[in-house]
DOROKOL-249584 format. One line per 5 residues: their letters; for each residue x, y, z of C-alpha. Coordinates in steps of 0.2 Angstrom, whole numbers. Layout:
// DOROKOL-249584
a = X/Y/Z  ... $
This chain:
// DOROKOL-249584
mstdv = -154/9/-61  -143/-5/-67  -126/-5/-60  -119/-15/-75  -114/-5/-90 $
pldea = -107/-13/-106  -89/-7/-107  -91/-3/-126  -105/9/-122  -93/18/-109 $
rrpst = -80/20/-123  -80/29/-139  -72/17/-151  -63/25/-166  -70/21/-183 $
ggsep = -62/7/-192  -65/-9/-201  -60/-21/-187  -73/-32/-179  -77/-26/-162 $
arpak = -73/-38/-147  -86/-45/-137  -91/-31/-124  -86/-34/-106  -96/-28/-91 $
altig = -91/-12/-83  -97/-9/-65  -102/7/-55  -92/10/-39  -107/4/-29 $
avvkq = -108/-12/-38  -89/-14/-36  -91/-12/-17  -105/-25/-17  -95/-37/-27 $
leref = -80/-36/-15  -88/-34/2  -89/-52/6  -70/-54/4  -66/-37/11 $
sdisi = -78/-32/25  -71/-15/28  -72/-9/9  -83/6/6  -86/18/-7 $
skvry = -76/32/2  -61/20/3  -62/16/-15  -63/35/-19  -48/38/-8 $
ledqk = -38/25/-17  -43/35/-33  -37/51/-25  -20/42/-21  -19/38/-40 $
llspr = -19/20/-37  -35/18/-47  -41/26/-63  -58/21/-68  -66/27/-84 $
rtqgg = -79/41/-82  -95/44/-92  -100/61/-98  -111/62/-83  -96/60/-71 $
yrlya = -100/42/-66  -86/30/-63  -86/14/-73  -74/0/-67  -68/-12/-81 $
padva = -63/-30/-75  -45/-25/-75  -49/-10/-63  -58/-22/-51  -44/-35/-52 $
rlrti = -32/-20/-48  -42/-15/-33  -43/-33/-27  -24/-33/-27  -22/-17/-18 $
lrlqr = -35/-23/-4  -26/-40/-2  -9/-31/0  -16/-20/13  -25/-34/22 $
deflp = -13/-49/20  4/-40/20  0/-24/29  9/-14/16  7/5/15 $
lrvir = 0/13/0  17/20/-5  24/2/-6  8/-5/-14  11/8/-28 $
qelaa = 29/1/-30  22/-17/-30  10/-13/-44  23/-3/-54  34/-18/-53 $
gradq = 20/-29/-61  14/-37/-45  -2/-47/-50  -17/-53/-40  -13/-71/-45 $
eiaka = 3/-70/-36  -5/-64/-20  -19/-78/-21  -5/-91/-22  2/-85/-6 $
sppsn = 19/-91/-11  34/-89/0  42/-71/-2  56/-70/-14  74/-64/-10 $
dqrga = 73/-50/-23  73/-32/-19  54/-32/-16  57/-42/0  65/-27/8 $
lrras = 49/-17/6  38/-29/15  35/-31/34  50/-28/44  57/-43/54 $
veggq = 57/-44/73  72/-55/72  89/-46/75  104/-49/64  113/-40/50 $
saqyr = 104/-25/44  109/-12/31  116/4/40  113/21/33  122/38/36 $
ledvl = 111/53/40  114/60/23  108/43/15  92/43/26  88/61/21 $
eqtga = 91/58/3  80/43/2  66/49/13  65/67/8  65/72/27 $
dralv = 76/86/34  89/85/48  77/94/60  64/80/59  77/67/61 $
kelee = 84/76/77  66/78/84  62/59/81  78/55/91  74/67/105 $
ygvir = 57/59/107  64/41/106  55/37/90  71/31/81  87/25/89 $
gekqn = 103/28/79  118/18/83  135/27/86  149/19/76  166/28/75 $
getly = 159/44/80  145/44/67  127/40/70  120/26/58  102/20/56 $
ddtdr = 95/4/51  81/-1/38  67/1/52  74/19/57  74/24/39 $
eivra = 56/18/36  50/27/52  58/43/45  49/40/29  32/37/37 $
tqelk = 34/52/48  39/63/33  22/59/25  13/63/42  22/79/42 $
rfgvg = 12/85/27  -3/85/39  5/95/52  10/79/63  27/82/71 $
grnlr = 39/71/81  32/76/98  15/70/92  22/53/89  24/49/107 $
vfrts = 7/41/108  13/29/94  29/26/104  20/23/120  8/11/112 $
adrea = 22/1/103  31/-1/120  16/-8/128  12/-20/114  30/-26/114 $
alleq = 29/-29/133  14/-39/131  21/-50/117  37/-52/128  27/-59/142 $
ilapa = 19/-72/131  35/-78/123  49/-73/134  54/-90/140  54/-98/123 $
lrsrn = 64/-83/115  77/-85/129  78/-104/126  95/-111/122  87/-124/111 $
perrr = 89/-117/93  73/-126/87  62/-119/101  69/-102/99  66/-102/80 $
eavea = 48/-107/83  46/-93/96  53/-80/83  40/-86/70  26/-85/83 $
lenla = 32/-68/88  31/-63/70  13/-69/68  8/-61/85  15/-45/79 $
aiasn = 5/-46/63  -11/-50/72  -8/-36/84  -5/-24/70  -21/-29/61 $
lkhll = -31/-28/77  -25/-11/80  -29/-6/62  -47/-13/64  -49/-4/80 $
lirdl = -43/13/72  -54/11/57  -69/7/68  -66/23/78  -63/34/62 $
rkltr = -79/28/55  -88/39/68  -80/54/59  -89/50/43  -106/47/49 $
């Protein structure tokens, strides 16, 4: 069976006197996966369907229920996959990026990140310095979490608030950890279950410290700057490696 379907056949155009545009090709989900698998080795039909379930994709369906992807749908999917692979963004942030008009062409250019509000949504920096501080009420309002969850995360060392003038303040990273944990909570994952993530992060941080500790402690500003950049790159590589290992193991559950 052909996997290419003329887009005008998948639609029911309204009657009118205007001359129809040249039909574009619509693809079935299998054809889309085949088209993109060379660029994205971990793409699969189940992954594309999951993105649909998350309301990130909305392909047209035939009367028989088959998905038909227009060129715009394929371009949107490519954008999502690149944001996941290249910038390690969670789906929540990707949804915001797409809503803000992030185009696939922007990602392909790989231009330096801008200083606008979207920069705060990207990967957190390992370098210390000034960071926004949030009161507990602000964190709860922005993440939808409750006080009990934040307290549990503090008890298990998942987040570390800073005491100032008798009040606990949280930085951007703490806030995003709370937000991610709130999403996991919907699946019954609590703070105590996150100790495995905390332990894993501690071990990875210790390994990267062994690699770059001398340069990071250097009094030479240029050498230290280069070490911080290297640490950022190593953190991204480690994060991607961990993701790939997790995906490999999870594939066993779908066989």
